[in-house]
SERO-4910 file (N, C-alpha, C, O; in steps of 0.05 Angstrom, whole numbers):
BEGIN
 pado doro    nc1    nc2    nc3   cac1   cac2   cac3    cc1    cc2    cc3    oc1    oc2    oc3
  Met    A    338   -339    145    330   -314    133    316   -319    106    324   -338     91
  Ala    A    296   -304     99    281   -309     74    299   -304     50    318   -288     51
  Thr    A    293   -318     28    307   -313      3    298   -288    -10    278   -276     -2
  Ala    A    314   -279    -30    306   -254    -44    279   -257    -57    263   -238    -57
  Ala    A    273   -281    -69    248   -285    -82    225   -284    -62    204   -273    -68
  Gln    A    229   -295    -38    208   -295    -18    203   -266     -8    180   -258     -4
  Ile    A    224   -251     -4    221   -224      4    206   -208    -17    188   -192    -10
  Thr    A    213   -213    -42    199   -198    -64    170   -205    -64    153   -188    -68
  Ala    A    163   -231    -61    136   -239    -61    121   -227    -37     98   -219    -40
  Asn    A    134   -226    -14    121   -214     10    115   -184      5     94   -174     13
  Ile    A    134   -171     -8    130   -142    -14    106   -138    -32     90   -120    -28
  Ala    A    104   -155    -53     82   -153    -71     55   -159    -57     36   -145    -61
  Asn    A     55   -179    -40     31   -186    -26     23   -164     -6     -1   -159     -1
  Ser    A     43   -151      5     37   -130     26     22   -107     14      9    -92     29
  Gln    A     24   -103    -12     10    -81    -25    -20    -84    -22    -35    -64    -23
  His    A    -29   -109    -18    -58   -115    -16    -66   -121     12    -89   -128     17
  Ser    A    -48   -118     31    -54   -125     59    -67   -101     73    -60    -78     68
  Ser    A    -87   -108     90   -100    -87    105    -90    -86    134   -101    -72    151
  Gly    A    -68   -101    139    -56   -100    165    -67   -122    183    -86   -136    175
  Pro    A    -57   -124    208    -67   -144    227    -96   -139    234   -104   -116    238
  Arg    A   -111   -161    237   -140   -158    242   -147   -168    270   -166   -158    282
  Thr    A   -132   -188    281   -138   -198    307   -125   -181    328   -106   -166    322
  Asp    A   -134   -184    353   -122   -169    375    -93   -177    379    -76   -160    385
  Thr    A    -88   -203    376    -60   -213    379    -42   -201    357    -20   -192    363
  Gly    A    -52   -200    333    -37   -189    311    -31   -160    314     -9   -150    309
  Lys    A    -52   -145    323    -49   -116    327    -29   -111    350    -13    -92    348
  Ala    A    -30   -127    370    -11   -123    393     18   -128    383     36   -114    391
  Ala    A     21   -149    367     48   -156    357     58   -133    339     81   -125    341
  Ser    A     41   -123    322     48   -101    305     56    -76    321     75    -62    314
  Ser    A     41    -71    342     47    -48    360     74    -52    373     89    -33    374
  Gln    A     80    -76    382    106    -81    394    129    -77    374    150    -67    382
  Asn    A    124    -85    349    145    -81    329    150    -51    325    173    -43    323
  Ser    A    129    -35    325    132     -6    321    148      5    344    165     22    341
  Leu    A    141     -4    369    155      7    392    184     -2    392    202     14    399
  Lys    A    189    -26    384    217    -36    384    235    -20    366    258    -14    374
  His    A    225    -11    344    241      3    324    237     33    326    248     48    310
  Gly    A    222     42    345    218     71    349    203     85    327    208    108    322
  Leu    A    185     71    314    170     83    292    140     84    299    130     69    315
  Thr    A    127    103    287     98    106    292     82     89    273     59     83    278
  Ala    A     94     82    251     80     64    232     92     36    234    107     30    253
  Lys    A     84     18    216     94     -9    217    124     -8    213    135      9    200
  Ser    A    138    -28    224    167    -29    225    179    -27    197    169    -40    178
  Val    A    199    -11    194    213     -8    168    235    -29    166    245    -34    144
  Leu    A    243    -40    189    265    -59    189    255    -88    186    235    -96    199
  Leu    A    269   -104    170    263   -132    168    283   -148    185    305   -138    191
  Pro    A    276   -172    193    294   -189    208    321   -192    193    322   -197    169
  Gly    A    342   -188    208    369   -190    196    381   -164    188    405   -162    182
  Glu    A    365   -142    186    375   -116    179    386   -102    204    377   -106    226
  Asp    A    407    -86    200    422    -74    222    408    -48    230    408    -28    216
  Glu    A    397    -49    254    382    -25    264    402     -2    269    394     21    266
  Ala    A    426     -8    278    446     14    283    452     29    257    455     53    257
  Val    A    455     14    235    460     27    209    436     45    201    440     67    191
  Tyr    A    412     34    205    388     49    199    387     75    215    382     97    204
  Arg    A    393     73    241    392     97    258    413    117    251    409    141    252
  Thr    A    437    107    243    458    126    234    450    141    209    455    165    207
  Met    A    437    127    191    427    140    166    406    161    173    407    183    163
  Cys    A    388    154    191    367    173    199    379    197    212    371    220    206
  Gln    A    398    193    229    411    216    243    424    235    223    423    259    226
  Gly    A    437    223    203    450    240    182    429    256    167    434    279    160
  Met    A    406    244    161    385    258    146    374    280    163    369    302    153
  Phe    A    369    275    189    358    295    207    378    318    211    370    341    213
  Asp    A    403    312    213    424    333    216    424    350    191    428    374    193
  Ser    A    421    338    167    422    354    143    398    372    139    401    395    131
  Phe    A    374    361    144    349    376    140    342    394    163    329    415    160
  Ala    A    350    386    188    344    402    212    314    410    213    309    434    213
  Pro    A    296    392    214    267    399    214    261    415    240    272    410    261
  Gly    A    242    433    237    236    451    260    208    448    270    200    463    288
  Cys    A    192    429    260    165    426    269    156    397    263    170    382    249
  Val    A    133    389    273    124    362    270    120    354    241    129    333    233
  Pro    A    106    370    224    103    362    196    130    358    182    133    339    166
  Glu    A    150    375    188    176    372    175    190    347    185    202    333    170
  Thr    A    187    341    211    199    317    223    187    292    210    202    273    204
  Glu    A    161    292    206    148    269    194    157    265    165    160    242    156
  Leu    A    160    287    150    169    284    122    198    273    121    204    256    105
  Val    A    215    283    139    243    274    139    244    244    147    260    229    136
  Gln    A    227    237    167    227    209    175    217    191    151    228    169    147
  Phe    A    198    201    136    188    185    113    210    183     92    213    162     80
  Leu    A    226    204     89    249    203     71    269    181     80    280    166     64
  Cys    A    274    181    106    293    161    117    283    132    111    298    115    102
  Asp    A    257    128    117    246    101    113    246     93     83    251     70     76
  Thr    A    240    113     66    239    107     38    267    101     27    271     83     11
  Gln    A    287    116     37    315    112     29    324     84     37    338     70     23
  Trp    A    316     76     62    324     50     72    312     28     54    325      8     49
  Arg    A    287     31     46    274     11     29    287     10      2    289    -11    -11
  Leu    A    295     34     -8    309     34    -34    335     19    -33    343      5    -51
  Gln    A    349     23    -11    375      8     -7    369    -22     -6    385    -38    -15
  Arg    A    347    -30      7    340    -58      8    335    -69    -20    343    -91    -26
  Cys    A    321    -53    -36    315    -62    -64    341    -68    -78    343    -88    -93
  Ala    A    361    -51    -75    386    -55    -88    399    -81    -79    411    -96    -95
  Arg    A    398    -86    -53    410   -111    -42    395   -136    -53    408   -156    -60
  Ile    A    369   -134    -55    353   -157    -64    359   -162    -94    360   -184   -103
  Glu    A    361   -140   -109    367   -143   -138    394   -157   -142    396   -175   -159
  Val    A    414   -150   -126    440   -163   -128    437   -193   -121    448   -210   -135
  Ala    A    421   -199   -101    417   -227    -93    403   -243   -115    410   -266   -121
  Ile    A    383   -231   -127    368   -244   -149    387   -250   -173    387   -272   -183
  Leu    A    402   -230   -181    419   -233   -204    443   -250   -199    456   -261   -217
  Ser    A    450   -254   -173    473   -271   -166    466   -301   -165    483   -318   -163
  Ala    A    440   -307   -166    431   -335   -164    439   -350   -190    441   -338   -211
  Asp    A    441   -376   -187    448   -392   -211    426   -390   -232    431   -389   -256
  Leu    A    401   -390   -222    378   -386   -240    362   -362   -231    344   -364   -215
  Pro    A    369   -338   -241    356   -313   -232    326   -315   -237    316   -323   -258
  Asp    A    311   -306   -216    281   -305   -218    274   -278   -230    272   -258   -216
  Phe    A    270   -277   -256    265   -252   -270    237   -241   -263    232   -217   -265
  Arg    A    219   -258   -256    192   -248   -247    196   -232   -221    184   -210   -217
  Ala    A    211   -243   -203    217   -229   -178    232   -203   -183    227   -183   -170
  Leu    A    250   -204   -202    265   -180   -209    247   -158   -221    251   -135   -215
  Asp    A    227   -166   -236    208   -147   -248    191   -135   -226    186   -110   -226
  Ile    A    183   -151   -207    167   -141   -184    184   -121   -168    174    -99   -160
  Met    A    209   -128   -163    226   -110   -148    232    -84   -163    233    -63   -150
  Ser    A    235    -86   -189    240    -62   -205    216    -42   -203    220    -18   -201
  Lys    A    192    -53   -205    168    -36   -203    166    -24   -175    158     -1   -172
  His    A    172    -40   -155    171    -30   -127    192     -8   -124    186     12   -111
  Gln    A    215    -12   -135    237      8   -133    228     34   -147    234     56   -137
  Ser    A    216     32   -170    207     56   -185    186     72   -168    187     96   -167
  Arg    A    168     57   -155    148     70   -139    161     85   -115    153    107   -108
  Leu    A    181     72   -103    195     84    -80    210    109    -89    210    129    -74
  Lys    A    223    108   -112    237    131   -122    219    155   -127    226    178   -121
  Lys    A    195    149   -137    176    171   -142    166    182   -115    164    207   -113
  Gln    A    161    165    -96    153    174    -69    175    191    -57    170    212    -45
  Tyr    A    200    182    -60    222    197    -48    225    225    -61    228    245    -47
  Ser    A    223    226    -87    226    251   -101    204    271    -93    209    295    -89
  Thr    A    179    261    -92    157    278    -84    160    288    -56    155    312    -50
  Thr    A    167    270    -38    170    278    -10    193    297     -5    191    315     11
  Leu    A    215    292    -20    238    310    -18    231    338    -25    238    357    -11
  Gln    A    216    341    -47    208    368    -56    189    381    -36    192    405    -30
  Glu    A    171    365    -25    152    375     -5    167    384     20    161    405     32
  Ala    A    187    368     29    202    375     53    218    401     48    219    418     66
  Arg    A    231    403     25    247    426     19    229    451     19    237    472     30
  Asn    A    206    450      6    188    473      5    179    481     32    178    505     39
  Leu    A    172    462     49    162    468     76    184    480     93    179    500    107
  Ile    A    208    469     92    230    479    108    239    507     98    244    525    114
  Asp    A    241    510     71    248    536     60    229    558     67    237    580     74
  Thr    A    203    551     67    182    571     74    186    579    103    184    603    110
  Arg    A    190    560    121    194    566    149    218    583    154    217    603    168
  Leu    A    241    576    141    266    591    145    263    619    134    273    638    147
  Thr    A    250    623    112    245    650    101    229    666    120    235    690    124
  Arg    A    208    654    131    191    668    150    207    676    176    205    698    186
  Glu    A    224    657    185    240    662    209    260    685    205    264    701    223
  Val    A    272    685    181    291    707    175    278    734    175    288    753    186
  Ser    A    254    735    163    239    760    162    230    769    190    233    792    197
  Glu    A    221    750    206    212    756    234    236    764    251    234    782    268
  Met    A    259    752    247    283    759    262    292    787    255    301    802    272
  Arg    A    290    794    229    297    821    220    280    842    234    290    862    243
  Asp    A    254    836    236    236    855    250    242    856    280    241    878    292
  Ala    A    248    833    291    254    832    320    279    848    326    281    861    347
  Val    A    299    846    309    324    861    313    319    891    311    330    906    327
  Thr    A    302    899    293    295    927    291    282    938    316    289    959    326
  Val    A    263    922    327    250    930    352    270    930    375    270    949    391
  Arg    A    286    910    377    305    908    399    326    931    398    332    942    419
  Arg    A    336    937    375    355    959    372    343    985    381    355   1002    394
  Ala    A    317    990    372    304   1015    379    300   1017    410    304   1038    421
  Asp    A    292    995    422    288    995    451    315    999    466    316   1014    486
  Gln    A    336    987    456    362    990    469    372   1019    466    383   1031    485
  Lys    A    366   1031    443    374   1059    439    360   1078    457    371   1098    467
  Glu    A    335   1072    463    318   1089    481    320   1080    510    307   1093    527
  Gly    A    335   1059    515    337   1049    543    312   1036    553    307   1036    577
  Arg    A    295   1025    535    271   1012    543    275    981    545    292    970    532
  Asp    A    258    969    562    257    940    563    243    929    538    225    943    527
  Thr    A    250    905    529    237    893    506    222    868    514    234    850    526
  Asn    A    197    867    507    181    842    512    172    833    485    149    839    476
  Leu    A    188    817    471    183    808    444    158    791    442    142    793    424
  Gln    A    154    773    462    132    755    462    105    771    464     85    763    453
  Glu    A    106    793    479     82    809    482     72    821    456     48    826    453
  Ile    A     90    825    438     82    837    412     82    816    389     81    824    366
  Gly    A     82    791    397     78    770    377    102    755    366     99    738    349
  Phe    A    126    761    376    150    747    367    154    722    383    146    720    407
  Val    A    166    702    371    172    677    385    201    677    396    208    659    412
  Phe    A    217    696    388    245    697    396    247    709    424    231    726    433
  Ser    A    267    700    439    274    712    465    294    734    461    307    736    440
  Asn    A    296    751    481    316    773    480    344    763    475    359    774    458
  Pro    A    353    742    490    380    732    485    384    723    456    406    727    444
  Glu    A    364    710    444    367    701    416    370    725    397    387    724    379
  Val    A    354    746    402    356    769    385    383    784    390    395    795    371
  Asp    A    391    785    415    417    798    421    440    783    408    459    796    399
  Arg    A    439    757    406    460    742    392    460    749    363    481    751    350
  Glu    A    436    752    351    435    760    323    446    788    318    459    793    299
  Ile    A    440    806    337    451    833    335    481    833    337    495    846    321
  Leu    A    492    817    355    521    814    358    533    803    332    554    811    323
  His    A    519    783    321    528    771    296    529    791    273    549    793    258
  Gln    A    508    807    271    506    827    250    528    849    254    541    857    235
  Asp    A    531    858    278    551    879    284    579    869    279    596    884    269
  Thr    A    584    843    286    611    832    282    617    831    252    639    837    244
  Leu    A    598    822    236    602    821    207    606    849    195    622    854    178
  Ala    A    590    868    206    592    896    196    620    907    202    632    920    185
  Asn    A    629    902    226    656    912    234    678    899    218    698    911    211
  Ala    A    674    873    212    694    858    197    695    870    168    716    870    156
  Gly    A    672    878    158    672    890    131    686    917    130    695    925    108
  Lys    A    689    931    152    703    956    153    733    953    157    748    972    153
  Thr    A    741    929    164    770    925    169    784    923    142    776    907    125
  Pro    A    806    938    138    821    937    113    831    909    108    842    896    126
  Ser    A    828    900     84    839    874     77    869    876     72    880    898     70
  Ala    A    882    853     69    911    853     65    918    867     39    939    881     37
  Asn    A    902    864     18    907    876     -7    904    906     -6    917    921    -21
  Arg    A    886    916     12    883    945     14    905    957     31    913    980     26
  Ile    A    915    943     51    936    953     68    962    956     53    976    975     57
  Lys    A    968    937     36    994    937     22    998    963      5   1019    975      7
  Pro    A    979    971    -11    982    996    -27    987   1020     -8   1002   1038    -15
  Asp    A    973   1021     15    976   1043     33   1004   1044     44   1016   1066     47
  Ile    A   1016   1021     50   1044   1021     60   1063   1029     38   1082   1044     43
  Asn    A   1058   1020     13   1075   1028     -9   1075   1059    -13   1095   1071    -18
  Ala    A   1051   1070    -12   1049   1099    -15   1063   1114      7   1077   1134      2
  Phe    A   1061   1104     31   1075   1116     53   1105   1115     49   1119   1135     55
  Leu    A   1116   1092     40   1145   1089     36   1154   1108     13   1176   1119     15
  Gln    A   1138   1111     -7   1145   1130    -29   1147   1158    -19   1165   1173    -26
  Gln    A   1127   1166     -3   1127   1193      8   1152   1197     27   1164   1218     26
  Leu    A   1158   1177     42   1181   1179     60   1207   1181     44   1224   1197     51
  Ser    A   1210   1166     23   1233   1167      6   1237   1194     -7   1259   1205     -8
  Ala    A   1214   1206    -16   1215   1232    -29   1223   1254     -9   1238   1272    -16
  Ser    A   1214   1252     15   1221   1272     35   1250   1270     43   1262   1291     50
  Val    A   1262   1247     43   1290   1244     50   1307   1256     29   1327   1269     35
  Arg    A   1299   1253      3   1315   1265    -18   1312   1295    -17   1324   1309    -34
***
């Protein structure tokens, strides 16, 4: 396995690389991408645990729940950037643990780490904005779809949401209606704190009538 200094040098050199130029090199690069399930060049280096990488990616995707291709690509970029940041931390430890630390390599790694952090921060904000915009739009569209569906149900009419431009199906909107009605009904149910005073008042009235 390459040393920390070698890895650092390779990273620095890669900034000036234009990628494989021969047919053989391009084929090898393509195979690397396929092996690791990535559309770009492999994010994994030899010796790195692919299972750990995939677990991290799954956690990120579960947290962000992207709903379209642009969102998915941004989240994947976040995963890859996070993985590279973790690698930077490991390499820094290796450099500083050496008997004679290579401070030039450490400086290169520090600059690389700063660039990755900036990329991560920018991409994170972009992903959040894109996802928030979509969710806000979906909430608004679902509100309108519920209004249409309730009106049709009240009049006994069939509802064709797709015909009038909605992406939701009737079952999806019906589940939202059930969800809203359940919450509304729960809000009308007396809480324990409200029930207790009512019982006390009843007992007082009963006591007064006995006397």
